C-alpha positions in Angstrom: 24.9 -58.6 -24.0 25.7 -56.7 -20.8 28.4 -54.8 -22.6 26.0 -53.9 -25.4 23.5 -52.5 -22.9 26.3 -50.5 -21.2 27.3 -49.0 -24.6 23.7 -48.1 -25.4 23.2 -46.4 -22.1 26.5 -44.4 -22.4 25.5 -43.5 -26.0 22.1 -42.2 -24.8 23.7 -40.2 -22.0 26.1 -38.7 -24.5 23.3 -37.7 -26.8 21.3 -36.1 -24.0 24.4 -34.1 -22.7 25.2 -33.1 -26.3 21.6 -32.0 -26.9 21.7 -29.9 -23.7 24.9 -28.2 -24.7 23.7 -27.4 -28.2 20.5 -25.9 -26.7 22.5 -23.8 -24.2 24.9 -22.7 -27.0 21.9 -21.8 -29.2 20.4 -19.7 -26.5 23.7 -18.0 -25.8 24.1 -17.2 -29.4 20.5 -15.8 -29.5 21.2 -13.7 -26.4 24.3 -12.3 -28.0 22.6 -11.7 -31.3 19.6 -10.0 -29.7 21.8 -7.8 -27.5 24.3 -7.0 -30.3 22.4 -3.9 -31.3 22.7 -2.6 -27.8 26.5 -2.7 -27.4 27.3 -0.5 -24.4 30.5 0.9 -23.0 30.9 2.2 -19.5 29.0 5.5 -18.8 32.3 7.5 -18.8 33.4 5.9 -22.1 30.0 6.5 -23.6 30.2 10.2 -22.6 33.6 10.5 -24.3 32.5 8.6 -27.4 29.2 10.6 -27.8 31.3 13.8 -28.6 28.9 16.2 -26.8 25.8 14.5 -28.2 24.9 12.7 -24.9 21.2 13.4 -25.4 21.1 11.8 -28.9 23.1 8.8 -27.7 20.8 8.4 -24.7 17.8 8.4 -27.0 19.5 5.9 -29.3 20.2 3.5 -26.5 16.6 3.7 -25.4 15.3 3.1 -28.9 17.5 0.1 -29.3 16.4 -1.2 -26.0 12.8 -1.1 -27.2 13.7 -3.0 -30.3 15.6 -5.6 -28.3 12.6 -6.2 -26.0 10.3 -6.5 -29.0 12.6 -9.0 -30.6 12.7 -11.1 -27.4 9.0 -11.2 -27.1 8.7 -12.4 -30.7 10.7 -15.5 -29.6 9.3 -16.1 -26.1 6.1 -15.1 -24.3 8.1 -13.7 -21.4 11.4 -11.9 -20.7 14.3 -14.1 -19.7 16.4 -12.9 -16.7 19.3 -11.7 -18.9 17.0 -9.1 -20.5 16.6 -7.5 -17.0 20.4 -7.2 -16.7 20.5 -5.5 -20.2 17.7 -3.1 -19.2 19.5 -2.2 -16.0 22.8 -1.6 -17.8 21.1 0.4 -20.5 19.5 2.6 -17.8 22.8 3.2 -16.0 24.5 4.3 -19.2 21.5 6.3 -20.7 20.7 8.1 -17.4 24.3 9.2 -17.0 24.4 10.5 -20.6 21.1 12.4 -20.1 19.7 12.3 -16.5 16.6 14.2 -17.6 15.4 11.7 -20.3 11.9 10.6 -19.4 11.6 7.4 -21.5 14.5 5.5 -20.0 13.3 6.0 -16.4 9.8 4.9 -17.4 10.9 1.7 -19.3 13.5 0.5 -16.9 11.6 1.1 -13.6 8.3 -0.4 -14.7 9.8 -3.4 -16.5 12.2 -4.2 -13.7 9.4 -3.9 -11.2 6.8 -6.0 -13.0 8.7 -8.4 -15.2 11.8 -9.2 -13.2 10.7 -8.6 -9.5 13.7 -6.3 -9.0 11.8 -4.0 -6.7 14.9 -2.4 -5.0 16.5 -1.6 -8.4 13.2 -0.1 -9.6 13.1 2.0 -6.4 16.6 3.3 -7.0 15.7 4.2 -10.6 12.6 6.1 -9.5 14.6 8.0 -6.8 17.0 9.1 -9.5 14.1 10.2 -11.7 12.8 12.3 -8.8 16.2 13.9 -8.3 16.3 15.1 -11.9 12.6 15.4 -12.7 11.3 16.4 -9.3 8.2 18.2 -10.7 6.8 15.0 -12.3 4.3 13.6 -9.9 4.2 10.1 -11.5 7.6 9.2 -10.3 6.5 9.7 -6.7 3.3 7.7 -7.4 5.2 4.8 -8.9 7.7 4.8 -6.1 4.9 4.9 -3.5 3.3 1.9 -5.3 6.6 0.0 -5.3 7.0 0.6 -1.5 3.5 -0.3 -0.7 2.6 -3.2 -2.9 6.0 -5.0 -3.3 8.4 -3.9 -0.6 5.7 -3.5 2.2 7.3 -0.2 3.5 4.1 1.7 4.3 5.9 4.7 5.9 7.8 5.4 2.7 4.8 4.6 0.5 2.8 7.2 2.4 5.5 9.8 2.2 5.9 9.6 -1.6 2.1 9.4 -2.2 1.8 12.6 -0.3 4.3 14.3 -2.5 2.5 13.0 -5.6 -0.7 14.4 -4.3 0.9 17.8 -3.8 2.4 18.0 -7.2 -0.7 16.6 -9.0 -2.9 18.7 -6.7 -5.1 15.6 -6.5 -7.6 15.0 -3.8 -7.8 11.4 -4.9 -4.0 10.9 -4.3 -4.3 12.7 -1.0 -7.0 10.3 0.0 -4.7 7.4 -0.9 -1.8 9.0 1.1 -4.0 9.3 4.2 -4.9 5.6 3.8 -1.3 4.7 3.7 -0.5 6.7 6.8 -3.3 5.0 8.6 -2.0 1.6 7.5 1.4 2.6 9.0 -0.3 3.5 12.3 0.2 7.2 11.9 -3.4 8.4 12.0 -2.5 11.9 13.2 -0.5 12.5 10.0 -3.3 11.0 7.9 -5.6 13.6 9.4 -3.1 16.4 8.7 -2.9 15.3 5.0 -6.7 15.3 4.8 -7.1 18.7 6.5 -4.6 20.2 4.1 -6.4 18.8 1.0 -9.8 19.7 2.3 -8.6 23.3 2.6 -7.2 23.5 -0.9 -9.4 21.3 -3.1 -12.1 23.0 -5.2 -13.8 19.9 -6.3 -16.9 19.6 -4.2 -17.3 15.9 -4.8 -13.8 15.1 -3.6 -14.1 17.5 -0.7 -17.1 15.5 0.6 -15.1 12.3 0.2 -12.2 13.7 2.1 -14.4 15.0 4.9 -16.0 11.5 5.2 -12.5 10.0 5.4 -11.6 12.5 8.0 -14.6 11.6 10.2 -13.7 7.9 9.9 -10.1 8.5 10.9 -11.1 10.8 13.8 -13.0 7.7 15.1 -10.0 5.6 14.6 -7.8 8.1 16.5 -10.3 8.3 19.4 -10.1 4.5 19.8 -6.3 4.4 19.4 -5.9 7.0 22.2 -8.2 5.1 24.5 -6.2 1.9 23.8 -3.0 3.7 24.6 -4.4 4.9 28.0 -5.8 1.5 28.7 -2.4 -0.2 28.1 -0.5 2.4 30.2 -2.8 1.9 33.2 -3.6 -1.8 32.9 -0.3 -3.1 31.6 -1.9 -4.9 28.7 -3.8 -4.3 25.4 -7.6 -4.3 25.5 -9.1 -7.4 24.0 -11.9 -5.5 22.2 -13.6 -2.1 21.9 -16.4 -3.1 24.3 -13.8 -3.5 27.0 -12.7 0.1 26.5 -16.3 1.2 26.8 -17.0 -1.0 29.8 -13.9 0.3 31.7 -14.7 3.9 30.9 -11.9 4.6 28.4 -14.6 5.4 25.8 -17.8 7.3 26.4 -19.2 5.8 23.3 -18.1 3.8 20.2 -17.5 6.2 17.3 -19.6 5.7 14.2 -17.9 4.8 10.9 -19.4 7.2 8.2 -18.9 4.4 5.7 -21.5 2.3 7.5 -19.1 -0.3 9.1 -18.3 -1.1 12.7 -14.9 -0.5 14.3 -13.0 -3.4 15.9 -9.5 -4.2 17.2 -7.3 -6.8 15.5 -3.6 -7.4 16.2 -3.4 -4.1 18.1 -4.9 -2.1 15.2 -8.2 -0.3 14.8 -10.1 -1.5 11.8 -13.6 -1.3 10.4 -15.8 -3.8 8.7 -16.3 -1.3 5.9 -12.6 -1.1 5.2 -13.3 2.6 4.8 -14.9 2.2 1.4 -18.4 2.8 0.1 -20.8 -0.1 0.2 -22.0 -1.2 -3.2 
């Protein structure tokens, strides 16, 4: 009886292992089949094989990549990790064949960023897009977003958003850039960005918004400078804004034009309005 139980257990284990192997092999065959239409050589070999038709080959790779992604989504509700590897390889080859091709930069950077959490790879792709398509503001915008939202590098996010605002000639993007400089603790640069955009914008609505943002950040800067003097003389950071007022480092607490109240948290000057209009 014991032997029979042992044989049954071993048989069940064998069935489970066999089932797992069959599923893995099935998935492997599916991956191979799905990617078969996107067979890629190395960038150098692709250049040689394209016979001076690099642009056409780059377009063809991008088209097949779109087809592959559509085929995968017909089978699964999300992209498996191996698709990210295929996308990145396709980008490397296609961008070497034609470094000015818009679609490949767009597809690869955004999909790697959102679907595969490959934020550094997306940043590298966007930097290459900027190198070859430096007059397209959107690459700077996407790269700024990647640095701000995912990589938490606010200094770089502010830098690229400023470039996007210049190319787009957008007061809205300039306002975002100033906000990013403020978040990075560089209020003086935020004010410089705002001054430049106020000077050049022709949209009266946005000019008023930029002037309001400038007034708010001038208040922030005044408090920051008072905090700096306080720390230099007292050897410690102030506990709150009222202490700056009481000790004579501020003659008055600046008013937030958005209707909030300034306060100090973790060594940073913030406002209860978060510098946005009240609804």
